Structure formats: structure tokens, C-alpha cells
C-alpha positions in Angstrom: 30.7 62.9 -1.0 27.3 61.0 -2.7 29.3 58.1 -1.5 29.6 58.9 2.0 25.8 60.0 2.0 24.7 56.6 0.6 27.1 54.6 3.4 25.5 56.5 5.8 21.9 55.8 4.2 22.4 52.1 4.5 23.6 52.0 8.1 20.2 54.1 9.1 18.2 51.6 7.0 19.7 48.4 8.4 17.1 46.4 10.2 17.1 43.1 11.8 14.1 41.4 11.8 11.7 40.9 13.7 11.1 44.6 15.0 10.2 45.6 18.4 7.7 46.2 19.8 8.1 42.5 20.7 5.4 39.6 21.1 5.8 36.2 22.7 6.0 35.2 19.2 8.2 37.6 18.0 10.8 37.4 21.1 11.1 33.8 21.0 11.9 34.1 17.1 14.5 36.4 17.8 16.4 34.1 20.4 16.4 31.5 18.2 17.9 33.7 15.4 20.5 34.5 17.8 20.9 30.7 18.9 21.5 30.2 15.3 23.7 33.1 14.4 26.1 31.7 17.6 26.4 28.4 16.6 27.3 29.0 12.9 30.9 30.6 15.1 31.0 33.3 12.4 31.8 36.4 13.8 31.1 38.4 10.7 27.5 37.0 10.5 26.8 37.2 14.5 28.0 40.9 14.5 25.4 42.2 12.2 22.6 41.4 14.5 24.3 44.3 16.2 24.4 47.9 16.4 27.6 49.3 14.9 28.2 51.3 18.3 26.8 48.0 20.4 27.8 48.1 24.2 28.5 44.5 25.7 29.3 43.3 29.1 30.4 39.9 28.7 31.3 38.4 32.1 34.0 41.0 33.2 34.9 42.2 29.6 33.2 45.3 28.3 32.8 45.3 24.3 32.2 48.2 22.3 31.0 48.4 18.7 31.1 45.4 15.9 34.7 45.6 15.0 35.4 44.6 18.7 32.6 42.0 18.6 34.3 40.4 15.3 37.5 40.4 17.3 36.0 39.4 20.9 34.4 36.5 18.9 37.3 35.2 16.9 39.2 34.7 19.9 36.4 33.4 22.1 36.1 30.8 19.7 39.6 30.1 18.8 39.6 29.1 22.7 36.6 27.6 23.3 36.5 24.0 20.8 33.4 22.0 20.0 31.0 25.2 20.9 27.3 24.3 21.0 24.6 27.0 22.4 21.2 26.7 23.7 19.4 29.9 24.7 15.6 30.2 26.2 13.5 32.9 26.2 12.9 34.4 29.5 10.7 37.4 29.4 10.5 40.3 27.0 9.0 44.3 26.9 8.7 46.1 24.4 12.3 46.5 23.0 14.0 44.2 25.6 14.7 40.4 25.6 16.1 38.5 28.9 17.3 34.9 27.8 18.8 32.4 29.6 21.2 29.7 28.0 23.7 27.0 28.5 26.6 26.3 26.0 29.8 23.3 26.0 32.8 23.6 24.8 36.4 21.9 25.3 39.6 23.7 25.4 42.7 22.6 23.6 43.8 20.1 26.3 40.3 18.5 25.7 38.7 19.8 29.3 34.9 19.9 28.7 32.8 23.1 29.7 29.2 23.8 30.6 28.8 27.3 30.7 25.3 28.8 32.4 24.4 31.9 32.1 21.8 35.4 31.6 21.8 37.5 28.7 19.6 40.9 28.8 19.4 42.5 25.1 17.8 46.2 24.6 17.3 46.5 20.6 16.8 49.6 18.5 13.9 50.2 16.5 15.4 48.8 13.6 15.9 45.2 15.3 19.4 45.8 16.2 20.9 44.9 19.6 22.4 47.9 21.2 23.1 46.5 24.2 24.0 43.4 25.8 24.9 42.3 28.9 25.9 38.9 29.9 26.4 37.2 33.3 28.2 33.6 32.8 29.7 30.8 34.9 31.9 27.9 33.6 31.6 24.3 35.0 34.1 21.8 34.1 32.3 18.3 33.0 33.3 15.0 31.5 32.8 14.6 28.1 30.6 11.5 28.8 28.4 14.3 30.8 27.8 16.4 27.7 24.2 17.4 26.9 24.4 19.5 23.5 
């Protein structure tokens, strides 16, 4: 039983700096940390920024919990090759951040795409993202038209 208690204590104490409430500097830092993590294309690393029971909407998919985040991102980066992302802070409040982003990738046939979108994030008191809602559109581009 003590091992179980220690496991739950660690989860309860888990934090991801910076913590809310956000100001311009800390919101900008949170966005940069997210961009860096996603550009690592390491699903386990990315998942640690989210609560264990995080809720996502990504396009038309719904993802719940860290395990599903890892599975979702693993599948994503097997299909979206050469992935490169840029995020920009759009707005923030005490525990919410809105970003706009674009990323580029190519498929297995070599067709390049640029994806544009917006995300709304909500954080818990420990700085972990509990909700992520993303609206994304893809545009086929030529390799010579890449910007990232």
C-alpha cells in the first residue's frame, strides 16, 4: 500500500513550469516549451506536459489521457515525415493560452504540406495542460515553397 500511496503522491506533486496564472512572459515561455517538445517528435516527452486524464480534440479526433496522446503522436509522426512546427502566442488569461501555429511535413510519397491552425489550451494549477482543442487545415505545397 505505501508504494501505491507514493505513486499517487508523485502524480499529485507533478508540475510543469511555468505555472498559472500566466503573464505575457510566462505564457510566451509556455508556448516555446510546447514548440520545442513537439519538434522533438518524442511522444513520451510531449505527453508529460499534459495531465494524466487530459482531453484533446485534434481536428475531428478525440484523445483522452496520456496513453492515448502517446499513441496518437506516434501514429502522427509515422505519417507526417520531416515535421517542423512554429507556434505563436495569440492570447492568454490566468490559466488559458491560445496559439496560432503552422507546421510542414511530407508524406511517404514525398508530397509536402503546410498545416495551419489554432489551439486553445487550459492548464491545471500544476502547469499541466488538461484540455487542448485544435482546429487544423492542411495545404499541399511544393518542396520549393517550404518556409520552415
